[in-house]
Structure formats: C-alpha cells, structure tokens
N, C-alpha and C positions, 0 to 999 in steps of 0.2 A: 504494500500500500504506500502510495506516494505521500511524503511529508514535506511541506514547504518550510523553508528556513527564512525567517524575516529578520533582517537586521534593523535595530532601532538606534537611531542617532539623534541626539537632542539638537534642537535648532539654536539654543542659547546655552553657553558654557556654564554660566553661574546660576541659572534658574534651577528650581527644584524639579528636575526632569530625569528621565531614565535613559540608559544606553545598554545595549546587549542584544540578545537573540530570543525570538519567539518561534516555536515549532507548532505548525498547524497541520492537521490531518486533512488530506484532500477529500472532497465530496462531503465529509461529515462537518467540516469547518469548525472543529473543536480544537482547543489548545491541548497539545500533548505534553508540552513542558515549556518553561522559559527560564532564562538566566539573565537577570537585569541588575544593573548597578546604578546607584544614585550619584548624580553629579557631585564630585567632591567639593566644588566651589560653593554649593548651596548648604553645606553642613558645617555647623560651628563646633560640634562635639566629636563626631566621627571623622576619621581621615578617609576611610573607604567603607562602603556598605553594599553587599551583594545579596540578592534573594534568588533562590533556585526552587522551582516547583515542578513536580512530576504528577501527571494525572493518568487515571485508568478508568475503564468502563466497568462498573460494578453494578449488576442488576439493572442495566440500562441508564445508569446515572454516571456522568463523568465527574469524578471527585479526586481530590488531592490525596496521594498516597505517601508523598515525601515532601517535606519542606525543609530547606536548609538556609541558614543565615550566616554569612561570612563577613566579618567586620574587623576594623582596626581602629584604635584610638591613640592619638598622640598626647602623651602626658609628660610635658616638659621634654627631657632628653630621652624618655622611654617611648617605644612603640609597642602597644599591646595588641596582639592578634588573637582573635577568638572565632569559634565556630559553634553554632547551635543547630542540631538536626532533630527533626520530629518526623516519626513514621505514624501513619494513620491506618487502622485496620478495624475489622469487625463492625463495618457500617450497618446501620439499621435504618430503613427508609419507611416513609409513610407512617411515622409514629404519631400518636396523639399526645399533646402536651397541654398543660394548664399553666397559668401564671405562677403557681406555687412550685413548679418544677425548676424554675430559673432562680437561682440564689444569688445574693450579692457577694457571697464568699467565693472568690476566684479559685483559691487553693489554700491548703493547709498542710503543714509539715508535722509529722509525728516526732516526738523527742528522739526516737530510735533512728530516724533518718540520718542523723549527723554522726552516728557511731557504727554504722554497718560496715562489715569487712568486705574484701574483694570477692570472697566466695558468694556472698549474698547477691552482689550486683552481677556476677557472672551468670547466675541462675535466673535473674529477672530482667536483665538488659534486653530490650527488644531487637537491638542491632547486633549483628555478628561483626566483631571488630577484628581487624587485621593483627597479626602477631606484633608488628611494630607499634600499633595503637595500644595493645595490651601492655607492652613494655613501657610505653609512655605513661599509662595510667599508674602502673606500679611505681615508676620513678616519681610521678606527680604525688602519689600518696606519701612516699617517703619525704618529698619536699614539703608537703603540707604539714607533716608532723614536725618538721624543723621550723616551718613558718609560724606555727602556733606555740612554739616553745618560748619560755620566758627569756632565754638568752637571745634568740633572734628578734623577738618583739622589742626587747630593750635596745638592740642595735638599730632597728628601724626607727624607733622612737627617738634615738639619739640624733639621727639625720633630720627627722621632722622637727625636733626641738632646737635645731641650729638656728640662731637668730641672724637675720640679714637686715640690710638697710631698708628694704621695701617692707619687711615685716614690721619694723618699728614705725615707719611712716605711713604705710598704706593698708597693709593686709591685717595687721595685728599679730601679736606674739602668742604662739601656742606651745604648751608643754603637755605632752601626752604620754600616758602609760597604758598601752592597749591590753597588756596582760592583766592589770588590775582594773581595767575599764574605767579609767578616770582621766580627766583633762582639765587643764588650767588655760584660760584665755585672757589676754590683756589687750585692751582696745588700742588701736593705732594712734599715733601722735596727732595726725591731721584731723581725726574725727572728734577730738576733745578740746580744740582751741576755740575760745570765745574772745574775739578781739574787742567787741563792744558789749560785753555782758554787764551785769549789775556791778557798778564800781569800776568799770573799765575792763582791762584784760584779765581773763580767767582761764584756768586750765582744769579739766576734769580727768581724773584718773579712775578708770573703771575696768571691769572684767567679769569673769565668771569662773566657778569651779563646778564640775559635774562628775558624778560617779554613778555607774550602773552596776547593780548587784546581780548575783547568779540567778535570782528569781525574777529578773527584769525590773525590779523596783529601781527608782532613780531619785537622786537628790541633786538639786541645782541651787547654788548660792551666787548671788550677784551683788557685790558691794560696789559703791562708787563714792568718790570724794571730789568735790568741786572747790577749788581754791582761788580766791581773788587776790591778786598781787597788790592792788592799790589800797584796799581796806584791810588786807590780811585776814579775811574771814573765810571760814571753812564750812561747807555745806555737805553733810554726809547723807547717804541713803543705803538701805539694805533690803534685799529681796530673797526670801527662802521659799523653795518649792520642793515638795516631796510627793512623788508618784508612787502609790501603793497598790493601785489596781490597774496594771498595765494593759489588760485585755479590755478594760472599760475606760481607760484614760482618767481614772480616779486620782485626783491630786488635791492637796491642801497647800495654800500659799499664805505666807505672812510677810508683811512689808512695813517699812517705817522710814522716816527721814525728815530732814529739814532742808528744803530745796527751793530754788527759784524756778517756778513752773510756768511754762508758756500758757497763754490764754487759750490757744487753739493748737490742735495737733496737725493742722494743715501746713506742712513744712514747705517753706519757700526760701529763696536766697536771703531776702531782707529779714524774714522771720528768724532765720538762723543767725545771720551775720549781726543783726542788731537785736539780739535776744533779750537784752536787758529791759528795753522800753516796752516789750510785749509780754512781760512776766509779772508774777506776784509771788510773794513769799508764802510757802505752804509747809506747815509742820503737820505731819500726818502719821497715822498707823492704819493698817488694814488687814483683814482676814478674809480669805476666799476659799470656796470649795467648788471643784469642777468635776463632772463625770458624764460619760456617755450613757444615756438612759436606755435607748434602743439604738440599733444600727443607724448611724447618721444623725441622731438627735442628741445634742449636747446641752446640758444645763449648767449654769454657773450662778452662784449667789455670793455676793461680796458685801461686807460691812466695812466702812471706813469712817474714821474720825479725824477732822482736820481743823487747823487754826490758820485762817487766811489773813494776810496782812498786805496792805498797799505799799508800793514802792515809789509813790509820788513825791515823797520827801527824802528819797535816797539818791545820792549822787550816782550818775551813770558813768562817771569817769571824766577827766578834764576835756577830752576831745569831743565826746558826744554831748556833754553839757554845753560846750561852746556852740555847737551846731543847733542844739535845741533852743538856746537863747536867741539865736539869729534867724531861726526858721519861722518867721511870722507871716510870710507872703505865700510861699509855695506849699508850706505844710507837708514837706517831704517825710518828716518823722512824726510819729504819734507820741503824745505825752503819756507816761504811765497813768493808768486809771486810778483816780483817788476814791477811796471808800474807807469806812470805819472797819477796824479789825473785828472779826467775828468767828464763831465756831460752827462747824458743820458735822452733824451725824447723818450719814447717808447709807442707805441699803440699796443694792442694785441686783436685779434679776435679769439674766441674759439667757436666751434660748437660741440655739443655732441648729439649722437643719440642712443636711446635704441629701438631696433626693437620690434614692437608689445608690447609696455610697458603696463602691466596690472595695474589697479589702482582702488581705492575706494574713493567715495566722502562722506565726513562725517563732519558735523558742519563747513561748508564753507572752508574745507580743502581738498586737494587732497593727498591721502595716496598712495605711490608707493608700489606695491606688488612685482614687478620685471618683468623679461623677460626671455624667454627660448632661446633667441638669443644673439649673441655677441653685445657688446657695442662699438660704433665707436666714436672716438674723433679726431678733426682736429683743429690745432692751427696755426695761422699766426702772426708773430711778425715783426714789422717795426720800426727800429730806425730812428727818424725824425731829420735830420740835421738842425742846426741853431735855432730851436724853443727853446726859453728861453736859448739861447747860448749852445744848445746841440751840442756835438762834434762827434756824430756817424752817420753813414749812412749804414744800412744793413737791410736785411730781412731774415726771417727763416720760413720755412714751415715744420710742423711735424704732423704725424698721429699716432694714437694709436688704436689698436683693442684688446679687451680682452673679456674673457668669463670664466664661471664656469660651468662644466658639471658633473652631478651626474650619477654614474654607479650603483646605488643601493648598494647592499652588497659589491661590488668590489671597493668602494671608490669614491673619488671626485677628479676631475682634474681641474686645473686652468692654463690658458695660457694667454700670452700677447705678442703682436708684436708691436714694435716701429720703426719708420723710419722717416728720415727727411733729409733736406739739406739747407744750406745757399744759397739763390738764388742771393744775392747781398752782396758783401763784400767790398764795396768801402771804408768804414772807420769802420772796425770791430776791436774793442779792445780785448785784450787777455782775459779779464774777461767775455766777451760775447760769447766766444767759447763754444762749447758743450763738457762737461767734462764727463769722465768715470773713476770713482774712483778706485784706486788700492785696491785689496782685502786685508782683514785682514789676518795676518799670521796664527793664529790658531783658530779664531772665525768664526763660520758659520753665515752669514748674511741672510737677507730676500731673498730667492731664486727667488721671483717674481720681484725683483727690482735690484738685484746686482749679479755680477759674483763672484765666490768663489776663483778663482786662476788667477786673472789678476795681473801680476807681476809688473806693473807700472801704473801710472795715464796717461791716454791719453786725448788729446783734439783734436778737429777737426773744420775746417771751411768749410768742404765739405759735402759729402754724408755719411750717417751712417745708420745702422739698428741694431736692437736687437730683440731677441726672447727668451722667457722664458716659460718653461713648468714644472709643478709640479703636482705630483699625490700622494694624501694621501690615503693609503690603508685601513685606519680606522679599523685596527685589523683583517682584513680578512685573513692575513697570520699567524701572531704570536698567535692569539686567538685559533688556532687549535693545538698548541703544548703544551702538559701537562707541568705544573710548570711555563714555560715561560709566559703563558697567565695570570698568577697571578701578574706579574710585570706591566701589563697594558701598555706595550710599543706598539707603532704602527709603521708601516713601511712607509717610504716616499722615493720617487725617483724623479729625474728630470733631465732636460738638459737645456742648454742655448747656444745662439749663439751671436756673436758680429762681425760686419763688419764695418771697418773704411776705406774709400776709399783713402784719402790722406796719411794715414799711411801704406797703403798696408797690412792691418791686417785682417786676417780671423781667428777668435778665437772660439773654441767650448769647451763645458764642459759637464760633467755628474756628478751626485752624487747619492748615496744611503745612507740611514741612518735609525736609529730608534729614536723615541722621545716619551716623556711621558708628558701628561698634568697633572697639579695639580692646586689646588686652595688655595690661601692665602687670607682668609677673602672673599671679593667679587671680588678679582682680579684673573683672569685666567692666568696662566703662563705655560711654558713648558721648558724642557731641552732635549737635544739629543746628539747623537754621529753620525758622518757622515764621509763618505769617498768620496773624490772628485778627479776627473781627468780632465786634460785639454790638448787640442791639438791645436796648431796654426802654421802658416806658417813662423813665425819669430824666433822660438826657439824650444828647446827640450820639449817633453811632461813632465807633472808634475802630481804627485799623492800625496795626503796628507789626513791625518785624521784631523777632526775639531770637535769642541764642540760648 
C-alpha cells in the first residue's frame, strides 16, 4: 500500500510552527505517523522539542499506539537531553461514560513507587528495552543512589550556595541543604533600596527560611528589617507559617510588625520610588488559618489588630521635603494623608474557587496542575468596634474573577474583573477607603493591576468595579516581517475599565505596544514601548507614549 511522505517546512523561522514529516496512507487518507519539531526560535525554555506519533487501525478506528517526546533544555552551561515514550494498548470503543467517570485527579503515586527495585520494573515495563538501554538504567540507578546521598547533595548545594555579584544585586542569595530539605533566602540588594522613603533613604533587609519534613509538613519564616539612615529608625516585621495538612493545604500563619505600609498594593514606579509620601505607619499583629475545603475550594479566615498613624508631620527627607514645599502648581507629588491615630480590629473571610482544578498526589502532597476555567475569589472584611479598644465599624464585600486563555499560535490572553462595595460605613476611617493609585507619568505599569492614564488618586467608600484585559501576541505579528523579526520584539495590547460610583467616574483605557524579553543570569526581564489612550466622563481624552 502506497504511503505518501509530506515534508513540513515553516514559513517563518521564529513563529511557533512545526517542521518535519507526515506519513499519509493512500486512498484511506489517514495519518500513519508523523515526526514534527517545534521551531527553536519560538521556545524560551526548551532548546529542541520533537513529537513522534504512530497510528494503527484497531477495530476500524485509527488510534495512536506510540507517542514519543524528545527534548533538550539549556540550563546555563549544561545541556539536558530527555526522552519520554508512551505505548497505548487494550483500547475499548463505544463505551458509555457519565460525568462522574472523569476525575480531577490526573494521577497519583503510591509510596512504594519510589522504592521499587529493577526486578519489579523488568516485570511490569510495557516496553522491551535494548541491552544497552538496560545497562543505562542500571548505571542510572547507581547514579541516582549517589545523587541522593548526603555527600553528593552537600557538594551540589555547595555550588548552589556560591555567592556571585548578580546574586547579591539581582537574583538574591540562596543557601540550600537538599538532604535536610531546608533553604535560606536573602533578598537582593536592588529590591530593598528606598531612595525617597519615610525620612529619606532607607534600606530593607529581608529573606526567608523554609524547611520541609519527611511527612511533607512545612515551616516558613520571613523576617524583615527596614532601616532609615536619616532618622536612624528601625522598622521590623515577622511572618511565621506552618503547613500541617499538606494534602489539604492546611496552614496557620502568625505575623506582626511595625512598618511603613503603602496605601495601595497597586505597584507603580512612582508608588515604589516615592514610597514615603504614599505610606502610613502600621503597628500590627495577625493570625490566619487557610485550608482547602473540597477540591479547588479554599477558605481563609484572618484576624488582625493594628494601630495606624499618619505621616503628615514626619519628614520625608531633605530632598523630597524641598520638592514638596515647591510643588504648588503642578502637584506632581501627593502630600501624606493627615488623620488622627486610631486602632483597628479586623476579621477577614476569603473564599477562592478554581473550577475543575486538576491535581497530582505525590509523596503525601497535592500538586496543583491548574484549571481551564476562571478562578473566583470572594472577600468579606469586618471592622469590629470596641474589641481591644478598636475604633472602627465597617464592612466590605469584594469579588474577583480572573483567567488565562491560550489561543495557540495567536497568543495568550489574561483578564481580571474586580468589584466591591462598602456595605456599612458607620465608622470608616480614611485609610480604610478603597484606593486607586494615580498612574505614573511616563512609566508603563502592570496592565493587569493598574491603569496607565489615571490623572489623580481616587478613593471610595461606595461601589466600585475594575476590569483588565491583556493579550500577548507572542510574535505572531512581528515574526512575519523580515529584519524586524530578528529584534525578537513581541506585540501586546489591552484595555481597562474603572467605575467609581460616589465619584461619578467612568474611566476607560486602551494600549498597544511592543516588548522584548531578555535574561540577566537567571532573572527574566523585559522592556517595551507603549502607546496608551484614555476616555472618561470627567475630563478630556488623553494619549501618551510610555516605556
């Protein structure tokens, strides 16, 4: 029987396309097999990736009987080659299924699977291996016993624990002991610099210690110290977390500190660089419990007690104080918010649900694979009056829905919708308002969390909603243009919406841009150029370029 050999050649070198061979049976016009490789230029993680499929006619159905994946990964100076092969047999057709037959558990590993000897695998392995392959497995088993020995793990950890310039400045410093399953991490230098913090220049020293026990229980300790060089003041914080139900993500968390806290977690360049004028002093303690109730449904309850204090009468340092005094026309910088010091007792309930969450059970742990559906989050906050002299009485209900959708060669979309309202504002202080940070003047911030052309900082005690949509084209457009494709720039576009009821604000934005990913040692970074436009009902439209 004649079989046609079809050669596949991609039209664009850097696009996510395939090259190789497809074999088609004459007259039947069915695929007998194929051997296809992904364009190396389109992959950031893999150096090479090849897929081989063989098909046979079983009971009138053409089905896969062999699938093989051959791939390589470049890890700094190392080239890792791997091969995965799957054989299919014992097909059953025309079966009747119900929804209950399809489980969210993709696979599970018995505890004995990691200690089986070669005799067991020889009797159960579905593939007949060549003598050289069996010799390789025996040698690999010997190597594995060495690789899991305390002596070898110490030697590998010694290399990992070697401190370099980029570790200190960019990646962070790690000290690991894999045999004892514990690790120490110290934040990099550049992530902890505050040039215009409270009192001027500040430096934060932070990190973490983690340990995993034989029963998969975990402990995590995160201390931090923030020091101001102008006023010589020290602001410490500590977070402790213990996971004692690894199959249910059951954990308890204790935290406390005396910190300068940002009014909003919407991180932007100005919000980070001029952190002092956007902060309040917060002395706090907190206790939280989190657990997965059923598959994909997570619950968390947290109690916190805080003492909040304004920084309106605190020096921001000589440089920023000078600019604040002269900034009377442009109003480039916001003054710290003035309010009377007060105490807050707050309880928070959070429910998170991942629809049809897929997972793997391995070594007494539940490993989350993900979900094809949106993720839903619901939060309720209640300020408790008079408890430990608490001076607030309010409650807030907020929901969030988010998802990531892959369109194959056409890119990846991410979207998020947030909405909420204060249901009770009997005693709601200004710091407890919901804030929406003013956009940076020339810097492009995270388009899934912030707006790009919001000309002022808004706060609300009523109803609000936000929506964000971002699409990464992953080179599908620019990779088809000669010369330009060599720059490895990728196209991005998106929109955002903001509605604040008590401000009578309806704000909408769009943006388009190009950006390029690059790697400095082990750190993935990117830069880009963007054009944004905004329309709202309170002012004129605005259009700007950003970087």
